[in-house]
OpenMM code with the backbone's topology and positions (N, CA, C; nanometers):
from openmm import Vec3, app, unit

residues = "UNK UNK UNK UNK UNK UNK UNK UNK UNK UNK UNK UNK UNK UNK UNK UNK UNK UNK UNK UNK UNK UNK UNK UNK UNK UNK UNK UNK UNK UNK UNK UNK UNK UNK UNK UNK UNK UNK UNK UNK UNK UNK UNK UNK UNK UNK UNK UNK UNK UNK UNK UNK UNK UNK UNK UNK UNK UNK UNK UNK UNK UNK UNK UNK UNK UNK UNK UNK UNK UNK UNK UNK UNK UNK UNK UNK UNK UNK UNK UNK UNK UNK UNK UNK UNK UNK UNK UNK UNK UNK UNK UNK UNK".split()
positions = [
    Vec3(-0.1534, 1.5322, 0.3918),
    Vec3(-0.1274, 1.5301, 0.3072),
    Vec3(0.0327, 1.4260, 0.2850),
    Vec3(-0.0345, 1.3852, 0.0678),
    Vec3(0.0288, 1.3306, 0.0566),
    Vec3(0.1581, 1.3208, 0.0201),
    Vec3(0.1386, 1.1658, 0.0079),
    Vec3(0.3721, 1.1590, 0.0569),
    Vec3(0.4194, 1.1244, -0.1264),
    Vec3(0.5193, 1.1814, -0.1822),
    Vec3(0.5813, 1.2591, -0.2952),
    Vec3(0.5535, 1.1526, -0.3101),
    Vec3(0.5039, 1.0890, -0.4234),
    Vec3(0.5256, 0.9474, -0.5221),
    Vec3(0.6434, 0.9530, -0.6333),
    Vec3(0.7082, 0.8682, -0.6973),
    Vec3(0.7318, 0.8176, -0.8006),
    Vec3(0.6688, 0.7713, -0.9142),
    Vec3(0.6841, 0.7445, -0.9973),
    Vec3(0.6657, 0.6471, -1.0795),
    Vec3(0.6835, 0.4878, -1.0773),
    Vec3(0.6792, 0.4902, -0.9627),
    Vec3(0.7705, 0.3247, -0.9356),
    Vec3(0.6299, 0.3131, -0.8494),
    Vec3(0.6819, 0.3836, -0.6974),
    Vec3(0.5789, 0.3478, -0.5947),
    Vec3(0.4010, 0.3159, -0.6376),
    Vec3(0.3674, 0.4507, -0.7710),
    Vec3(0.2652, 0.4114, -0.8000),
    Vec3(0.2762, 0.2953, -0.9206),
    Vec3(0.3558, 0.2568, -0.9743),
    Vec3(0.3039, 0.0620, -1.0349),
    Vec3(0.3478, 0.0442, -0.9900),
    Vec3(0.4442, 0.0604, -0.8654),
    Vec3(0.3591, -0.0740, -0.7604),
    Vec3(0.2269, -0.0879, -0.6878),
    Vec3(0.2419, 0.0483, -0.6918),
    Vec3(0.0982, 0.0040, -0.5932),
    Vec3(-0.0487, -0.0722, -0.6915),
    Vec3(-0.0480, 0.0377, -0.7848),
    Vec3(-0.1881, -0.0249, -0.8846),
    Vec3(-0.1466, -0.1852, -0.9038),
    Vec3(-0.0272, -0.2321, -0.9114),
    Vec3(0.0432, -0.3117, -0.9805),
    Vec3(-0.0715, -0.4563, -0.8438),
    Vec3(-0.0515, -0.4307, -0.7455),
    Vec3(-0.0892, -0.5044, -0.6487),
    Vec3(-0.2005, -0.5226, -0.6851),
    Vec3(-0.2164, -0.3422, -0.6055),
    Vec3(-0.4026, -0.3778, -0.6859),
    Vec3(-0.4738, -0.4343, -0.7789),
    Vec3(-0.3987, -0.4221, -0.8883),
    Vec3(-0.4379, -0.4892, -1.0269),
    Vec3(-0.4016, -0.6754, -1.0257),
    Vec3(-0.3383, -0.6683, -1.0145),
    Vec3(-0.3340, -0.8682, -0.8872),
    Vec3(-0.4046, -0.8811, -0.8595),
    Vec3(-0.4482, -0.8168, -0.7231),
    Vec3(-0.5526, -0.8409, -0.6088),
    Vec3(-0.6581, -0.8696, -0.7065),
    Vec3(-0.6853, -0.6906, -0.8024),
    Vec3(-0.8595, -0.7168, -0.7847),
    Vec3(-0.8857, -0.8256, -0.9452),
    Vec3(-0.7951, -0.7907, -1.0112),
    Vec3(-0.8270, -0.9289, -1.1547),
    Vec3(-0.7639, -1.0233, -1.1687),
    Vec3(-0.6737, -1.0472, -1.1569),
    Vec3(-0.6116, -1.1674, -1.1558),
    Vec3(-0.5509, -1.2183, -1.0838),
    Vec3(-0.6375, -1.2056, -0.9880),
    Vec3(-0.6511, -1.3207, -0.8533),
    Vec3(-0.6931, -1.5030, -0.8564),
    Vec3(-0.8251, -1.5288, -1.0036),
    Vec3(-0.8010, -1.6110, -1.0870),
    Vec3(-0.6890, -1.6428, -1.1489),
    Vec3(-0.6465, -1.6334, -1.1907),
    Vec3(-0.5388, -1.6457, -1.2590),
    Vec3(-0.4273, -1.6074, -1.1973),
    Vec3(-0.3259, -1.7080, -1.0894),
    Vec3(-0.1836, -1.7246, -1.0352),
    Vec3(-0.0591, -1.6754, -1.1066),
    Vec3(-0.1226, -1.7637, -1.2290),
    Vec3(0.0379, -1.7778, -1.3233),
    Vec3(0.0538, -1.6194, -1.4929),
    Vec3(-0.1005, -1.6007, -1.4547),
    Vec3(-0.0850, -1.4513, -1.5892),
    Vec3(0.0185, -1.4037, -1.5464),
    Vec3(0.1126, -1.3226, -1.6761),
    Vec3(0.1771, -1.2647, -1.5870),
    Vec3(0.2048, -1.1043, -1.6842),
    Vec3(0.1973, -1.0358, -1.6586),
    Vec3(0.1191, -0.8699, -1.6194),
    Vec3(0.2936, -0.8017, -1.6711),
    Vec3(0.2701, -0.7358, -1.7640),
    Vec3(0.4301, -0.6823, -1.7767),
    Vec3(0.3823, -0.5596, -1.8097),
    Vec3(0.5094, -0.4522, -1.7855),
    Vec3(0.4502, -0.2591, -1.7391),
    Vec3(0.3627, -0.2133, -1.8969),
    Vec3(0.4034, -0.2781, -1.9796),
    Vec3(0.3614, -0.2544, -2.0382),
    Vec3(0.2795, -0.3156, -2.1938),
    Vec3(0.2260, -0.3858, -2.0562),
    Vec3(0.1311, -0.4887, -2.1971),
    Vec3(-0.0173, -0.4222, -2.1719),
    Vec3(-0.0757, -0.3844, -2.2595),
    Vec3(-0.2448, -0.3171, -2.2457),
    Vec3(-0.3277, -0.3710, -2.1461),
    Vec3(-0.3996, -0.3299, -2.0915),
    Vec3(-0.4422, -0.4074, -1.9778),
    Vec3(-0.5688, -0.4764, -2.0168),
    Vec3(-0.6601, -0.4496, -2.1714),
    Vec3(-0.7876, -0.4106, -2.2551),
    Vec3(-0.7267, -0.5733, -2.3396),
    Vec3(-0.5998, -0.5562, -2.4172),
    Vec3(-0.5778, -0.6754, -2.5256),
    Vec3(-0.5708, -0.7212, -2.4052),
    Vec3(-0.4980, -0.7886, -2.2893),
    Vec3(-0.4853, -0.9014, -2.1911),
    Vec3(-0.5972, -0.9727, -2.1491),
    Vec3(-0.7124, -0.8383, -2.1833),
    Vec3(-0.8089, -0.9181, -2.1397),
    Vec3(-0.8079, -0.8926, -1.9817),
    Vec3(-0.7561, -0.7863, -1.8441),
    Vec3(-0.7261, -0.8215, -1.7448),
    Vec3(-0.8154, -0.7055, -1.7037),
    Vec3(-0.8656, -0.6167, -1.7780),
    Vec3(-1.0051, -0.5267, -1.6960),
    Vec3(-1.0887, -0.4954, -1.8317),
    Vec3(-1.1814, -0.4488, -1.7800),
    Vec3(-1.3257, -0.4174, -1.8669),
    Vec3(-1.3788, -0.3072, -1.8751),
    Vec3(-1.4666, -0.2511, -1.8667),
    Vec3(-1.5747, -0.1638, -1.8624),
    Vec3(-1.5661, -0.1326, -1.7266),
    Vec3(-1.6375, -0.2827, -1.6612),
    Vec3(-1.6120, -0.1933, -1.5379),
    Vec3(-1.4837, -0.2031, -1.4073),
    Vec3(-1.4107, -0.3067, -1.4175),
    Vec3(-1.2911, -0.2503, -1.3728),
    Vec3(-1.2584, -0.1472, -1.3655),
    Vec3(-1.2428, -0.0532, -1.4992),
    Vec3(-1.1854, 0.0491, -1.5338),
    Vec3(-1.2313, 0.1617, -1.4201),
    Vec3(-1.3796, 0.1311, -1.4377),
    Vec3(-1.4520, 0.2118, -1.2645),
    Vec3(-1.3817, 0.2059, -1.1831),
    Vec3(-1.3450, 0.0664, -1.1350),
    Vec3(-1.2314, -0.0020, -1.0164),
    Vec3(-1.0715, 0.0542, -1.0246),
    Vec3(-1.0539, 0.0589, -1.1407),
    Vec3(-0.9177, 0.1198, -1.0958),
    Vec3(-0.8613, 0.2186, -1.1390),
    Vec3(-1.0008, 0.3012, -1.1677),
    Vec3(-0.9783, 0.4643, -1.1647),
    Vec3(-1.0390, 0.4985, -0.9524),
    Vec3(-1.1165, 0.4396, -0.9230),
    Vec3(-1.1952, 0.4317, -0.7468),
    Vec3(-1.1042, 0.4807, -0.7246),
    Vec3(-0.9540, 0.2951, -0.7357),
    Vec3(-0.8333, 0.3043, -0.6199),
    Vec3(-0.7059, 0.4080, -0.6544),
    Vec3(-0.7193, 0.4029, -0.8386),
    Vec3(-0.6662, 0.5688, -0.8090),
    Vec3(-0.7034, 0.7029, -0.7332),
    Vec3(-0.7789, 0.7029, -0.8210),
    Vec3(-0.8175, 0.8015, -0.6891),
    Vec3(-0.8211, 0.8559, -0.5222),
    Vec3(-0.7833, 0.7277, -0.4928),
    Vec3(-0.8800, 0.7252, -0.3293),
    Vec3(-0.6796, 0.6744, -0.3116),
    Vec3(-0.6118, 0.6051, -0.3501),
    Vec3(-0.5016, 0.5512, -0.3435),
    Vec3(-0.3742, 0.7431, -0.3431),
    Vec3(-0.3646, 0.7475, -0.4633),
    Vec3(-0.2875, 0.8317, -0.4743),
    Vec3(-0.3551, 1.0607, -0.4320),
    Vec3(-0.4502, 0.9821, -0.4397),
    Vec3(-0.5361, 1.0907, -0.3970),
    Vec3(-0.6102, 1.2302, -0.5371),
    Vec3(-0.5268, 1.1404, -0.6634),
    Vec3(-0.6148, 1.2556, -0.7979),
    Vec3(-0.7282, 1.2337, -0.8542),
    Vec3(-0.7841, 1.3555, -0.8904),
    Vec3(-0.9028, 1.3759, -0.9858),
    Vec3(-0.9271, 1.2727, -1.0839),
    Vec3(-0.9517, 1.2447, -1.1398),
    Vec3(-0.9998, 1.1481, -1.2859),
    Vec3(-1.0921, 1.2121, -1.4042),
    Vec3(-1.0500, 1.2798, -1.4903),
    Vec3(-1.2299, 1.3850, -1.5204),
    Vec3(-1.2006, 1.2142, -1.6338),
    Vec3(-1.3286, 1.2991, -1.7089),
    Vec3(-1.4128, 1.1890, -1.7868),
    Vec3(-1.2931, 1.2081, -1.8490),
    Vec3(-1.2532, 1.3742, -1.9788),
    Vec3(-1.1560, 1.3227, -2.0703),
    Vec3(-1.0194, 1.2584, -2.0715),
    Vec3(-0.9681, 1.2513, -1.8987),
    Vec3(-0.8075, 1.1783, -1.9045),
    Vec3(-0.8416, 0.9738, -1.9491),
    Vec3(-1.0207, 0.9718, -1.9362),
    Vec3(-0.9962, 0.8396, -1.9402),
    Vec3(-0.9953, 0.7516, -2.0798),
    Vec3(-0.9500, 0.7109, -2.1291),
    Vec3(-0.8165, 0.6777, -2.2316),
    Vec3(-0.6829, 0.6187, -2.2077),
    Vec3(-0.6658, 0.5501, -2.3518),
    Vec3(-0.5134, 0.4552, -2.3339),
    Vec3(-0.4123, 0.4655, -2.2824),
    Vec3(-0.4433, 0.5793, -2.3315),
    Vec3(-0.3112, 0.6949, -2.3847),
    Vec3(-0.2753, 0.6585, -2.1627),
    Vec3(-0.3169, 0.7133, -2.1228),
    Vec3(-0.3210, 0.7567, -2.0177),
    Vec3(-0.3133, 0.5875, -1.8506),
    Vec3(-0.4625, 0.5731, -1.9285),
    Vec3(-0.5106, 0.3543, -1.8446),
    Vec3(-0.4385, 0.3020, -1.9349),
    Vec3(-0.4071, 0.3333, -1.9653),
    Vec3(-0.3900, 0.2106, -2.0936),
    Vec3(-0.2607, 0.0363, -2.0203),
    Vec3(-0.1887, 0.0833, -1.9867),
    Vec3(-0.1301, 0.0070, -1.8947),
    Vec3(-0.0764, 0.0146, -1.8362),
    Vec3(0.0287, -0.1120, -1.7119),
    Vec3(0.0508, -0.0361, -1.5640),
    Vec3(0.1772, 0.1009, -1.5674),
    Vec3(0.2315, 0.0881, -1.6991),
    Vec3(0.3660, 0.2358, -1.7475),
    Vec3(0.2802, 0.3105, -1.6877),
    Vec3(0.1258, 0.3581, -1.8146),
    Vec3(0.0368, 0.4406, -1.8525),
    Vec3(0.0036, 0.4771, -1.7457),
    Vec3(-0.0368, 0.4152, -1.6450),
    Vec3(-0.0785, 0.4699, -1.5565),
    Vec3(0.0321, 0.5023, -1.4123),
    Vec3(0.1131, 0.4837, -1.5034),
    Vec3(0.1977, 0.4960, -1.3480),
    Vec3(0.2870, 0.6535, -1.3543),
    Vec3(0.2581, 0.6926, -1.5009),
    Vec3(0.3133, 0.8062, -1.5169),
    Vec3(0.2054, 0.9310, -1.5796),
    Vec3(0.1334, 0.8428, -1.5862),
    Vec3(-0.0621, 0.9909, -1.5440),
    Vec3(-0.0540, 1.0531, -1.4151),
    Vec3(-0.0510, 0.8774, -1.2977),
    Vec3(-0.0582, 0.9726, -1.2147),
    Vec3(0.0472, 1.0422, -1.1628),
    Vec3(0.1545, 0.9959, -1.2538),
    Vec3(0.2518, 1.1396, -1.0956),
    Vec3(0.2457, 1.2731, -1.1749),
    Vec3(0.2068, 1.2729, -1.2391),
    Vec3(0.2279, 1.4579, -1.3668),
    Vec3(0.1642, 1.4663, -1.3372),
    Vec3(0.0091, 1.4059, -1.2549),
    Vec3(-0.1895, 1.4634, -1.2364),
    Vec3(-0.1088, 1.5391, -1.0993),
    Vec3(0.0052, 1.5086, -0.9556),
    Vec3(-0.0062, 1.5191, -0.8947),
    Vec3(0.1418, 1.5867, -0.8480),
    Vec3(0.1758, 1.5797, -0.9981),
    Vec3(0.2596, 1.6571, -0.9704),
    Vec3(0.2694, 1.8574, -1.0233),
    Vec3(0.1931, 1.8000, -1.0877),
    Vec3(0.1218, 1.9127, -1.1395),
    Vec3(-0.0258, 2.0282, -1.0621),
    Vec3(-0.0337, 1.9439, -0.9279),
    Vec3(-0.0601, 2.0037, -0.8560),
    Vec3(-0.2618, 1.9913, -0.8997),
    Vec3(-0.2741, 1.9261, -0.9828),
    Vec3(-0.3939, 1.8836, -1.0244),
    Vec3(-0.4990, 1.7904, -0.9577),
    Vec3(-0.4130, 1.6933, -0.8257),
    Vec3(-0.4501, 1.6459, -0.7056),
    Vec3(-0.5792, 1.7245, -0.6561),
    Vec3(-0.5429, 1.8369, -0.6327),
    Vec3(-0.5861, 1.9209, -0.4830),
    Vec3(-0.8010, 2.0048, -0.5632),
] * unit.nanometer
topology = app.Topology()
chain = topology.addChain("A")
for resn in residues:
    res = topology.addResidue(resn, chain)
    for name in ("N", "CA", "C"):
        topology.addAtom(name, app.Element.getBySymbol(name[0]), res)
């Protein structure tokens, strides 16, 4: 069974993943919680697939094609809200 997750935990783990996976060559890059990942050039379409794989594995949520959009996955804060809401709704089962 998954631990109870709050937005702060999801945000921190997702930030660590993004920094390790996409920003390792840009150590001085500052990524705010509400910065748009595409607009800032942090991830591209392939990066989205990697991000989804991480979220599904790390947090046990199933992300459907219809959920792959800027509202849910546009920023680190959006991702934390989305993952937390999916977990609380039992959608992860």
